[in-house]
N, C-alpha and C positions, 0 to 999 in steps of 0.2 A: 107349915109345909106338911104335905102328906107324903107318906112313904108306904109302899106295899110291895109284895113279892108275887110274880106270876111265874111259877116254875123257877127256873134259874135266872130270871130276869127281874132286876130291881127297877121299880118305877118311882121317881121322885117328882112331886108336883109342888114347886115353889109358888108362892102367891104374892101379889102386890108388886112393889117396886124393888128390883134388885139393883141397888145403887151403892153398894159398898157398906151398908149398915148391917144390922142384925140378921136380916133375911138372907143376905149374901153370905154371911159367916155361917149361918145355919145350913145353907146349901153346901158350902165348902166342907164343913164338918161331916155332913151326911155322906158326901162322895168319899171323903177320906176314910170314914168308917167302913163303907162298903168295899172300898179298894183293899184296905188292910185285911178284910175278912176273906179276900180272894174272889170277890164278885167280878165276873168278866162280861156281864151283859147289863147295860144300864140304859134306861130310857128316861129322859128328862122332859116331862110334860109342861110346856110353857103356856098352857091355856089359861091359867089364872095369873099370869105375870103381865103387868101393864107396861113395864119399862125396864130396860137394861142399860147400864152404863159401862164404861171401859173396865171397871173393877170386876163386874159380873162377867163380862166377856173373858177377862183373864182367867177367872175361875173355871169357866166352861172350856177354854182352850187347854188349860193345864190338865183338867180332868180327862179331856179327849186324848192328849198325848200320853197321859199316864195309862189309860186303857189300852191304847194301841201298842205301847211299849210292852205291856204284860200279855199281849195276845188277845185282848178283849175288844169289845166294841161299845161305843156310846152313841146313842141316837137321840134326836130332838123331835118333838112333835107338837102339834097345836100352836104353832108359832103365829102370833099376832102379825098383821101386815106391817105395822111400823117396825117391829123387831126384825121381821124378814128383811125389810129394806136395809137395816143396819148390817145384816149378814151379807146382803148383796154388795153394798157399797164397800165394805171391808174385805170383800172376797172370801169371807168365812163360809159363804154358801158352798164353796168348793171343798171345804174341810169337813163340815158336818153333814151327816145324813139327816135330812129333815123330812118328816112325814106329816101329812095332814091330820091323821087321827092316831090316837094311842094304839088302837087295834092294828093299824098298818105297821107301826113301828115295832110292835111286839111280833107280828107275823114275819117281819123281814129277818128276824134272827133265825127262824126255822128255814127260810129260803137259803140263807148263807150256809147253814150247816148241811143242807142237802146237796149243795154244789160239790 
């Protein structure tokens, strides 16, 4: 998994299959570390993720509610069509802010702060 910082925004890019194994745990640990460090702006780039299962969705939902509870925001970007379908079917597309590119997701934080 790749992790980088763009100003106050943390960008995580998990890769492969997020099906409850090491990759999912790695993502969960990275989110927890950022959260504990006080990060309030998180983008998760799913462009290199081929599959999500319910365990990984649980990690994303938990992270989202953690960020919202602390007054922060978490956004997703570069979501594969199959994963996007999962979000639509589970109605999670109403919960998550999803952007087609990482640049749009990062720019959306600036838009919210200027409102």
